[in-house]
C-alpha positions, 0 to 999 in steps of 0.5 A: 311847260318844259319837263325835267327829270331829277335823280337822287331826290329821296332824302328831304334834305338832299341836293336834289330835293332842294333843286325840285322847288326851285325848278318848279318856281322857274316854271318847270314840270319836274319828275323825280326818281330814286331807288325806291321812291320818287315819281319813277323809282328805279334801280340804276345798277341794273344795266337796262334800267337807266335807259328804260327810265328815261324812255318811260318818262318821255313816253308818259310825260312828254319830251324831256328838256333837262336831266339833273343827275344827283344819284349816287352810290357811296360806300366808303373804302380804300385801296386795300379794302375795296372789293371788286363787287363794290367797285363795280356797283359804284361804277354801274350807278355813278358812271354807267347809269349816267352814260346810259341816261344821257344817251337816252335823253339825247335820243328823245330830244326835240328841236328846242334842245336841252340841258344836262347837269350832273354832280361830282365829288373830289373824294379819293383817299378813304372813299376810293370807289366813289371818287373814281366812279365820279371821275368817270362821270366827269368825263362822260358829261364833258364828252356829252357837251362836245358830242351832243352840242349839235343837238342843242344840248348843253352839259356840265358837271358841278362839284358842290363841295361839302353840302350840309344835307344831314350827314355832318355831325357837329364836329364835322360841321365846325371843322368844315365851316372853319375852312370855308372862306364865306364862313358857312357850309353850303346848302341845297338852295345854293346849288339849286340857284346854279342849277336853275341858271344852267338849265335856263336858256341864258345859261346854256352857253355854259357847257362842257365845264366842271364847275366848283360851286363851293363858296371858295372851299376848293380855293385852298388847294 
């Protein structure tokens, strides 16, 4: 049974939590990690923790075949009110931890290869440190597709658009639904289906891509 590590699965209605049952249904052995919950709690802002997390999972559970990176640090601020400390923490969790986990994942991979899926965002104005750090994540993951491809590792970034994971109030939900070509907000199950494909053998030819899996939401730009 192949082994997958999913980060950011603490909240019951999160994207990551929605992916877990789909992968189990697909036949994956799934382990989860979040700041203080999951099978392997981990503070990804610690510069040594991301590497130690992957190494511990591999040591205790076996070789990882998939890495699903859905963790995020997100405190809204703009150019005029973002502090250096806040910016650094966003980069540490969203970008640096991604880099370190991918590197550790690649070092433990076996001859069967593996797959990486990470989640990003288009946020910029009003949510600058989050958006900037997610932009850095994009480049790390796309670079991994090129550099780690010879190891049999595929790597993709998924932009899910606005997913209703409990953060929307009624006004926001109504406004976003009106902007959706399909007439509804996305759900974690929608993203789980794509993740399932990208991690499966037949999906690994897709690599090095930033995929907008948002029901056509981004087509308005």
